C-alpha positions, 0 to 999 in steps of 0.5 A: 165358132157359131152362136147357141142362141142363134142356132135355136132361132134356126132351129125353132123356124125350121119348126115353127115356119115362119119368122112372125111365129118364132119372134110370138114363140120368144117374145122377141120382134120379128126384125129382132129375130131376123137380125139374129139369123142374118148375123148368123149367115154371116158367121157361117159363111153361106146362105141359110134362108132363101124367100119363097113368095112372102116366107122364107124357107131354110136352105140345104145347109141350114138344114144340116146346122137345124139337124146338128144344133138338135144334137148339142141341145139334147146333149144340153138336156142329158146333162140337165138330167144328170145335174138334176140326179146329182141332188138330193132334192127334186126342184125347178119346173116341169111343163106338161101337155095334157089331153082332156080325157087325162086332165080330169080324170089322171092329172090332179092325183098325179099332182097330189102325188107329187105334191107329197112326195116332191113338194118343190117341183113345179109342174106348168100343165097345158091342155093340148090334143096330139096333134098339137102338143108333140109338134110342141115338144120338138118346139122345145114350148113343153118337156112332156106331153101325155097323148093318146092314139087311135088305131089305124092313126099312129102319131109321129114317132122319130127319133125326136120323139121317146114314147113310153106307153101308159095304158089301154083305154077301151072306146065304148058305144055312148047312147041316151039312157036306157039304149039297147045294146046293138049287134052291129053299128049300122043299126045306128047309121040313121041317127045323129052322132057328136064327133071331135072336130075333122083333122083329129085322130079320134074323128079319122078314126070313129069314120072309118070304123063306121064307114066300115060297117056299111054307112056314112055318119051324120054328124051335125054336132062337133067338139073336142070338149067330151064333157059336152058331148056326153051331155048331149049323148045323155039328152038323147041328142046323139050317138057317141064313141067315148073313151071308158077312162072318161065315162067311169070318171066324169060322164052322166048317166049313159048307155054304156055298151061295146062297140060292136066286134070289139077289140076298139082301145086307144093307147096312152102314152108319155112322150118327151125329148131324147135328152129328157128322158132321164130327167128325175122330174119325167120319171117323178112324172111318169110314176105319179101318173102310173101308180095314181090310175083310177 
């Protein structure tokens, strides 16, 4: 029988990529992780890791073990959910990763509702963009992710993630106060823009939108903080594409217009691992989000 703790270390390595990152995430030393994986190799009887330069990678046999370990962990999370459902009071800790707009607008009311309905439930929240939060979900860093998805830039939809759509959120063209509505995005080709950093889904979507309108946007300002974006727009330093959920609750006075062409919206959704999907804490958090939207 293989040791589950060591199997989890192997699975962590498959998600995090290096012994050092596994050690940092689990508060071990790299040598301890390496030693435990060496013992696992002895238990299995075949090599599980192979050296590639300064890094290690999993062998084909190790990947088989990782796949089955994931199934075992899913069953254990399902068992934990069933135990929680058997209790009268909802207790324990739910770890949530959430992106900025939702943290500013949806989270406070949801937490207030949960505190009233389930005072013994502890909710721990980390702000993280989907590009970081969803891999963290698979690595068991968090139990639930509230994420966003832009048109044409879908987030991963593998069997390891269970998604529930929360709402559609229209994205608006934000300009300095008093700016007039334009019929074509190309009319703004000569203006400076503020966008999220390269590599984010929102940045890729915004760049594609401008290119489809026939121009390459000038982006002197990069920030993933929408509050900063809104201030730059309000002072006349830039043009931005801001979600309606944010502008309705956390932005200064701006000239807000539909993006020419219409129908531009992002999708907000929650994601869990399959084993956590039926946990009462997950149900309670999803219900609080759905019932306390502005």
